[in-house]
C-alpha positions in Angstrom: 0.0 0.0 0.0 1.1 3.6 -0.4 1.5 5.6 2.7 -1.4 8.0 3.3 -0.3 10.0 6.2 -2.4 12.8 7.7 -5.7 10.9 7.5 -5.8 10.1 11.2 -7.5 13.4 12.2 -10.5 12.5 9.9 -11.0 9.0 11.4 -13.4 10.1 14.1 -15.6 12.2 11.8 -15.8 9.4 9.2 -16.9 6.5 11.5 -20.6 7.3 11.5 -21.1 7.7 7.7 -19.1 4.5 7.0 -21.3 2.5 9.5 -24.4 3.9 7.9 -23.2 3.1 4.5 -22.5 -0.5 5.5 -25.8 -0.9 7.2 -27.7 0.6 4.2 -25.7 -1.6 1.7 -26.4 -4.7 3.7 -30.1 -3.9 3.9 -30.5 -3.0 0.3 -28.2 -5.7 -1.0 -30.6 -8.3 0.2 -33.6 -6.6 -1.4 -32.8 -5.8 -5.0 -32.0 -8.4 -7.7 -32.3 -7.0 -11.2 -33.3 -9.2 -14.1 -36.1 -11.8 -14.6 -36.7 -14.7 -12.3 -36.6 -17.8 -14.5 -39.9 -19.6 -15.1 -39.9 -22.7 -17.3 -42.1 -22.2 -20.3 -45.2 -24.4 -20.6 -44.8 -27.2 -23.1 -47.8 -28.8 -24.7 -47.5 -32.6 -25.3 -49.9 -35.2 -26.5 -51.8 -37.1 -23.8 -50.7 -40.4 -25.3 -48.7 -42.0 -28.1 -50.1 -42.7 -31.5 -49.8 -46.5 -30.9 -51.5 -46.3 -27.5 -54.0 -49.0 -28.5 -51.3 -51.6 -29.3 -51.4 -54.3 -26.7 -47.6 -54.7 -26.7 -47.2 -51.3 -25.0 -47.8 -51.3 -21.2 -47.2 -48.8 -18.4 -44.3 -49.8 -16.3 -40.8 -49.2 -15.0 -37.9 -49.1 -17.5 -35.1 -47.7 -15.3 -32.9 -50.7 -16.2 -34.5 -51.5 -19.5 -31.7 -53.9 -20.7 -32.8 -56.4 -18.0 -35.9 -57.3 -20.1 -33.7 -59.2 -22.6 -32.5 -61.5 -19.8 -29.1 -61.8 -21.3 -26.2 -62.0 -18.7 -23.6 -61.1 -21.3 -25.5 -57.9 -22.2 -25.7 -57.0 -18.5 -21.9 -57.4 -18.3 -21.5 -55.1 -21.4 -23.6 -52.4 -19.8 -21.8 -52.6 -16.5 -18.4 -52.5 -18.2 -19.4 -49.5 -20.3 -20.5 -47.6 -17.2 -17.3 -48.3 -15.3 -14.8 -47.7 -18.2 -16.1 -45.6 -21.0 -13.8 -42.6 -21.4 -16.5 -40.2 -22.6 -18.6 -40.8 -19.5 -15.5 -40.3 -17.3 -14.8 -36.9 -19.1 -18.4 -35.9 -18.5 -18.0 -36.7 -14.7 -14.9 -34.5 -14.5 -16.8 -31.6 -16.1 -19.2 -31.8 -13.1 -16.2 -31.1 -10.9 -15.2 -28.1 -13.1 -18.8 -26.7 -12.8 -18.7 -27.2 -9.0 -15.5 -25.2 -8.8 -17.0 -22.5 -11.1 -19.9 -22.3 -8.6 -17.4 -21.8 -5.8 -15.8 -18.9 -7.7 -19.2 -17.2 -8.1 -20.0 -17.6 -4.4 -16.7 -16.1 -3.5 -17.7 -12.8 -5.3 -20.3 -12.2 -2.6 -17.5 -11.5 -0.1 -14.8 -8.8 -0.4 -13.5 -9.2 -3.9 -9.9 -7.9 -3.0 -8.1 -9.1 0.1 -4.4 -9.0 -0.2 -1.2 -8.6 1.7 1.7 -6.8 0.2 5.1 -5.5 0.9 7.9 -3.7 -0.9 11.5 -2.6 -0.3 13.2 -0.1 -2.6 16.4 1.9 -2.7 15.9 5.2 -4.5 18.2 8.0 -5.7 16.7 11.2 -7.2 18.4 13.3 -9.8 20.4 16.2 -8.6 18.6 18.3 -11.2 15.2 17.6 -9.7 13.3 20.8 -8.7 12.4 21.6 -5.1 15.0 19.1 -3.8 16.1 21.5 -1.0 14.1 19.9 1.8 14.4 16.2 0.6 17.2 13.7 0.6 18.3 12.5 -2.8 19.1 9.0 -1.6 16.7 7.1 0.6 15.4 3.5 1.2 11.7 2.8 1.6 9.9 -0.2 3.2 6.1 -0.7 2.8 4.0 -3.5 4.3 0.2 -3.5 4.4 -3.2 -5.1 3.9 -5.7 -3.9 1.2 -9.4 -4.8 0.9 -12.2 -3.9 -1.5 -15.8 -5.0 -1.3 -18.3 -4.1 -4.0 -21.7 -4.4 -2.3 -24.1 -6.6 -4.3 -26.7 -3.8 -4.2 -28.4 -4.8 -7.5 -28.0 -8.6 -7.3 -25.2 -8.9 -9.8 -23.2 -11.4 -7.9 -26.3 -13.3 -6.6 -27.5 -13.7 -10.2 -24.0 -14.9 -11.0 -24.4 -17.6 -8.3 -27.8 -18.5 -9.9 -26.2 -18.9 -13.3 -23.3 -21.0 -11.9 -25.7 -23.2 -10.0 -27.8 -23.8 -13.0 -24.7 -24.6 -15.0 -23.7 -27.2 -12.4 -27.1 -28.9 -12.7 -26.8 -28.8 -16.5 -23.4 -30.5 -16.3 -24.9 -33.3 -14.2 -27.7 -33.7 -16.7 -25.1 -33.7 -19.5 -23.5 -36.7 -17.6 -26.9 -38.4 -17.5 -27.4 -37.8 -21.2 -24.1 -39.3 -22.0 -25.0 -42.3 -19.8 -28.4 -42.7 -21.6 -26.6 -42.7 -25.0 -23.9 -45.0 -23.7 -26.2 -47.7 -22.4 -28.2 -47.6 -25.7 -25.1 -47.7 -27.9 -23.5 -50.5 -25.9 -26.7 -52.6 -26.1 -27.1 -51.8 -29.8 -23.5 -52.7 -30.5 -23.9 -56.0 -28.6 -27.1 -56.8 -30.6 -25.3 -56.1 -33.9 -22.5 -58.5 -33.0 -25.0 -61.3 -32.2 -26.9 -60.6 -35.4 -23.6 -60.8 -37.4 -22.8 -64.1 -35.7 -26.1 -65.6 -36.6 -26.1 -64.3 -40.2 -22.5 -65.7 -40.5 -23.6 -69.1 -39.2 -26.5 -69.3 -41.7 -24.3 -68.2 -44.6 -21.9 -71.0 -43.7 -24.7 -73.5 -43.5 -25.8 -72.4 -47.0 -22.3 -72.9 -48.3 -22.4 -76.5 -47.2 -25.9 -76.9 -48.8 -24.6 -75.4 -52.1 -21.5 -77.5 -52.0 -23.7 -80.6 -51.9 -25.8 -79.2 -54.8 -22.6 -78.7 -56.8 -21.5 -82.3 -56.3 -24.9 -83.5 -57.5 -24.7 -81.2 -60.6 -21.2 -82.5 -61.4 -22.4 -86.1 -61.0 -25.3 -85.4 -63.3 -23.0 -83.8 -65.8 -20.5 -86.8 -65.8 -23.4 -89.2 -66.3 -24.7 -87.2 -69.3 -28.0 -86.3 -67.6 -27.4 -82.6 -67.5 -25.1 -80.0 -69.3 -22.1 -78.1 -68.0 -24.4 -75.1 -67.5 -25.8 -76.6 -64.4 -22.3 -77.0 -63.0 -21.3 -73.5 -63.7 -24.5 -72.1 -62.2 -23.9 -74.1 -59.1 -20.3 -72.8 -58.8 -21.5 -69.2 -59.3 -24.0 -69.5 -56.5 -21.5 -71.2 -54.2 -18.8 -68.5 -54.7 -21.4 -65.7 -54.3 -22.4 -67.1 -50.9 -18.7 -67.5 -49.9 -18.2 -63.9 -50.8 -21.2 -63.1 -48.5 -19.4 -65.0 -45.7 -16.3 -62.8 -46.1 -18.4 -59.7 -46.0 -20.1 -60.8 -42.8 -16.8 -61.6 -41.2 -15.6 -58.1 -41.9 -18.8 -56.7 -40.4 -18.5 -58.9 -37.3 -14.9 -57.9 -36.7 -15.6 -54.2 -37.1 -18.6 -54.4 -34.8 -16.5 -56.0 -32.1 -13.8 -53.3 -32.5 -16.4 -50.6 -32.2 -17.9 -52.1 -29.0 -14.5 -52.6 -27.4 -13.6 -48.9 -27.9 -17.0 -48.0 -26.4 -16.2 -50.2 -23.4 -12.8 -48.8 -23.0 -11.1 -52.1 -23.8 -8.5 -53.2 -26.3 -10.1 -55.3 -29.1 -8.5 -58.5 -27.9 -10.1 -58.2 -24.5 -13.7 -58.4 -25.7 -13.9 -62.2 -26.3 -13.8 -63.0 -22.6 -16.6 -60.5 -21.9 -18.9 -61.7 -24.7 -18.3 -65.4 -24.0 -19.5 -68.0 -26.5 -21.8 -67.1 -29.4 -25.1 -66.1 -28.1 -28.6 -65.5 -29.5 -29.9 -62.1 -30.7 -31.5 -60.3 -27.7 -35.2 -61.1 -27.9 -37.9 -58.5 -26.9 -40.6 -59.8 -24.5 -44.2 -59.9 -25.6 -45.0 -56.7 -23.5 -42.7 -53.7 -23.2 -43.0 -50.9 -20.6 -43.4 -47.3 -21.8 -44.5 -44.0 -20.2 -46.6 -41.2 -21.5 -45.4 -38.2 -23.5 -45.4 -35.8 -20.6 -43.0 -38.1 -18.7 -40.4 -37.7 -21.5 -40.0 -34.0 -20.6 -39.2 -34.9 -17.0 -37.1 -38.0 -17.7 -34.9 -37.1 -20.6 -31.7 -35.5 -19.4 -31.0 -33.6 -22.6 -34.4 -31.9 -22.4 -34.0 -31.0 -18.8 -30.4 -29.8 -19.5 -31.8 -27.3 -22.0 -34.1 -26.0 -19.3 -31.2 -25.4 -16.9 -29.1 -23.8 -19.6 -32.0 -21.3 -20.2 -32.2 -20.7 -16.4 -28.5 -19.9 -16.3 -28.8 -17.5 -19.3 -31.8 -15.8 -17.6 -29.6 -15.0 -14.6 -27.0 -13.4 -17.0 -29.6 -10.8 -18.0 -29.6 -9.6 -14.4 -25.8 -9.6 -14.2 -25.5 -7.3 -17.2 -28.4 -5.0 -16.1 -26.5 -4.3 -12.9 -23.7 -2.8 -14.9 -26.1 0.1 -15.9 -26.3 1.3 -12.2 -23.8 2.8 -9.8 -21.4 0.4 -8.0 -21.1 1.0 -4.3 -17.8 -0.3 -2.8 -16.1 -0.1 0.5 -12.3 0.0 0.4 -9.7 0.1 3.1 -6.0 -0.4 3.7 -3.7 -0.5 6.7 0.0 -0.9 6.9 3.4 0.3 7.9 5.6 2.7 6.0 9.2 3.5 7.0 12.4 4.5 5.4 16.0 5.4 5.9 18.1 8.3 4.6 21.8 9.1 4.4 23.3 8.7 7.8 20.4 6.6 9.2 21.0 2.8 9.2 17.7 1.4 10.8 14.1 1.4 9.9 11.6 2.6 12.5 8.9 0.2 11.3 7.0 -0.4 14.5 6.8 3.1 15.8 3.5 4.8 16.2 4.2 7.3 13.4 4.9 4.4 10.9 1.2 3.3 10.8 -0.8 4.4 7.8 -4.5 3.6 7.1 -7.5 4.6 5.1 -11.1 3.4 4.8 -14.1 4.7 3.1 -16.9 4.1 0.5 -16.6 4.7 -3.2 -19.2 5.1 -5.9 -18.6 4.5 -9.6 -21.1 4.9 -12.4 -20.3 4.4 -16.1 -22.6 7.1 -17.4 -21.0 7.5 -20.8 -21.0 3.9 -22.1 -22.3 4.8 -25.6 -24.9 2.1 -25.6 -22.3 -0.7 -24.9 -23.8 -1.8 -21.6 -27.4 -1.7 -22.9 -26.5 -3.6 -26.0 -24.8 -6.2 -23.8 -28.1 -6.7 -21.9 -29.9 -7.1 -25.3 -27.3 -9.7 -26.3 -28.0 -11.7 -23.1 -31.8 -11.4 -23.6 -31.5 -12.6 -27.2 -29.5 -15.6 -26.1 -32.0 -16.4 -23.4 -34.9 -16.3 -26.0 -32.8 -18.5 -28.3 -32.4 -21.1 -25.5 -36.1 -21.0 -24.7 -36.8 -21.8 -28.3 -34.2 -24.5 -28.2 -35.8 -26.0 -25.1 -39.2 -26.2 -26.9 -37.5 -27.7 -29.9 -35.7 -30.3 -27.8 -39.1 -31.4 -26.4 -40.6 -31.8 -29.9 -37.5 -33.7 -31.1 -37.7 -36.0 -28.1 -41.3 -36.9 -28.7 -40.6 -37.5 -32.4 -37.7 -39.8 -31.6 -40.0 -41.9 -29.3 -42.7 -42.1 -32.0 -40.2 -43.1 -34.7 -38.6 -45.8 -32.6 -41.9 -47.1 -31.4 -43.4 -47.5 -34.8 -40.2 -49.1 -36.1 -40.2 -51.6 -33.2 -43.8 -52.6 -33.6 -43.8 -52.9 -37.4 -40.4 -54.7 -37.6 -41.8 -57.2 -35.2 -44.7 -57.8 -37.6 -42.1 -58.1 -40.4 -40.2 -60.8 -38.5 -43.3 -62.9 -38.2 -43.9 -62.8 -42.0 -40.2 -63.5 -42.7 -40.2 -66.5 -40.5 -42.9 -68.1 -42.5 -41.1 -67.1 -45.7 -37.9 -68.8 -44.6 -39.8 -72.0 -43.7 -41.4 -72.0 -47.2 -38.0 -71.3 -48.8 -36.3 -74.1 -47.0 -39.0 -76.5 -48.0 -38.7 -75.3 -51.6 -35.0 -76.0 -51.6 -35.6 -79.6 -50.4 -38.3 -80.3 -53.0 -36.4 -78.7 -56.0 -33.2 -80.6 -55.1 -35.1 -83.9 -54.8 -36.8 -83.3 -58.2 -33.6 -82.3 -59.9 -31.9 -85.5 -58.6 -34.8 -87.5 -60.1 -34.6 -85.6 -63.4 -38.1 -84.1 -63.0 -36.9 -80.4 -62.9 -33.9 -78.6 -64.3 -31.3 -76.9 -62.2 -32.8 -73.4 -62.5 -35.4 -74.4 -60.0 -32.7 -75.5 -57.5 -30.7 -72.3 -58.2 -33.6 -70.0 -57.7 -34.8 -71.8 -54.5 -31.3 -71.7 -52.9 -30.7 -68.1 -53.8 -34.1 -67.1 -52.3 -33.4 -69.1 -49.1 -30.1 -67.2 -48.6 -31.7 -63.9 -49.1 -34.7 -64.7 -46.8 -32.6 -66.1 -44.0 -30.3 -63.1 -44.1 -33.3 -60.7 -44.1 -34.9 -62.5 -41.2 -31.8 -62.4 -39.1 -31.2 -58.8 -39.8 -34.8 -58.0 -38.9 -34.6 -59.9 -35.7 -31.6 -57.7 -34.8 -33.6 -54.6 -35.9 -36.4 -55.4 -33.5 -34.0 -55.4 -30.6 -32.2 -52.2 -31.8 -35.5 -50.3 -32.4 -36.6 -51.3 -28.9 -33.3 -50.0 -27.5 -33.7 -46.8 -29.5 -37.2 -46.4 -28.0 -35.8 -46.7 -24.5 -33.1 -44.2 -25.3 -35.7 -41.8 -26.6 -37.8 -42.3 -23.5 -34.7 -41.3 -21.4 -34.2 -44.6 -19.6 -30.9 -45.7 -18.2 -29.4 -42.7 -16.4 -30.6 -44.1 -13.1 -27.8 -46.5 -13.3 -25.6 -43.9 -11.5 -27.8 -43.6 -8.5 -26.0 -44.6 -5.3 -22.7 -44.9 -7.1 -19.7 -42.7 -7.4 -19.7 -40.5 -10.5 -16.0 -39.9 -10.8 -14.1 -43.2 -10.7 -11.8 -43.8 -7.7 -8.6 -43.8 -9.6 -9.4 -40.5 -11.3 -10.5 -39.0 -7.9 -7.2 -40.1 -6.4 -5.1 -38.6 -9.2 -7.0 -35.3 -9.0 -6.6 -35.2 -5.2 -2.9 -35.8 -5.4 -2.4 -33.0 -7.9 -4.7 -30.4 -6.4 -6.4 -29.6 -3.1 -10.1 -30.1 -3.9 -11.3 -29.8 -0.4 -14.5 -31.8 0.0 -15.7 -31.4 -3.6 -14.6 -34.8 -4.7 -16.6 -36.4 -1.9 -19.7 -34.3 -2.4 -20.3 -35.6 -5.9 -20.9 -39.2 -4.8 -24.1 -38.0 -3.0 -25.4 -35.6 -5.6 -29.2 -35.9 -5.9 -30.8 -36.1 -9.3 -31.4 -32.5 -10.4 -34.9 -31.2 -10.6 -35.9 -28.2 -12.7 
């Protein structure tokens, strides 16, 4: 601090006004808060889904929807994804960042400047300096003191900042929940795709064996003069085409496993132990649990996140409006100032005359801002309105996603029923055509067509069976199910918490997150 000697005789006169200013500032600081108080806009939703009359859809709980498939391997996949997915872990750390930002905002409610300082300097003035008669040219100065500045939150600027930071913290937790909803759905969908590839590959290999037997029959018929070489070449063409399909499916299977391993945070060669032996495609139960459209608004983390983002932006309007009004601050300093001149070797630091202090209120008001401050308020208001529109659009998008997944699930299930009958008929047609060809009743074209159609129908059926499960998974993702998996569990993994605690003093923040309740708008 700089010495401010000569202020001591005004201390007695200034005590009453300062006390009055503090009392008035504390009183008014709790009364005014500029800017709008956030009120969530009303969102109109349908009373029920378009397929409400379908008997497959029932009201029920789908907090852990993957359990309906009754597949232990799928349960392991979901649990591993929750524990090890890097994207989810990054979202958890962002919650810690938002909590620290809230601490910064709360700190602004207290004196904004509190600092200790000291300085020591050796000085020599020019001999040509004017008015040097009564001063020493060479002297040493020592300064030590404490400075404080407190801008009173008269207009609610800092309290609105706390509101914005608190809403951003809740939004970060909902962002974590949204990542978790997507993660569980993507992990289950990836697992389903792997099982579908495995079954399609097994069927294609079975058809290779069937077509190899047909080729041997065609070759025998040709050697015996019963048929022409055309039958042999057609049989070879069909066989090699199916073998090419096998290679294509093997590529798809390997790539699906690689994608799932990355999603689970595992090296590709570690996935086999988790998946175990080849399993069946997850099968949907006869009845599935769904909610009502209004519940989507309350359950989906991404929709609720948009609401909290709008709440945070609403508070920013008040923060910028406060800049239009005078700022009332109380500043003070106290310290010691001493020095030595030529011929004096010691500092008289602790003498009564070394003490220097000042305290008093200040008022600043940016009256000539040329519209900058007003336009800043308008910018924040426009951003707020944009987020309100985005919130409404998020609701509509969520409802559409549910409807899309729901109709796809119901209609694909009907499609599977028809394809199953078509596969049975195709298999029977292959047996009949091959028997008639062997007896010389039919030509090889009938066998060729029947086997080609069987391969196509079996592959379509298996793909559709996988689609049924994937559409059901997409429906539960659209309904916002799965984020409840984190309840009662630590959000930030223990190894990450330990590493962060070793680097930085986090206080109790890393422990508080484990008990964070689900945010409510």
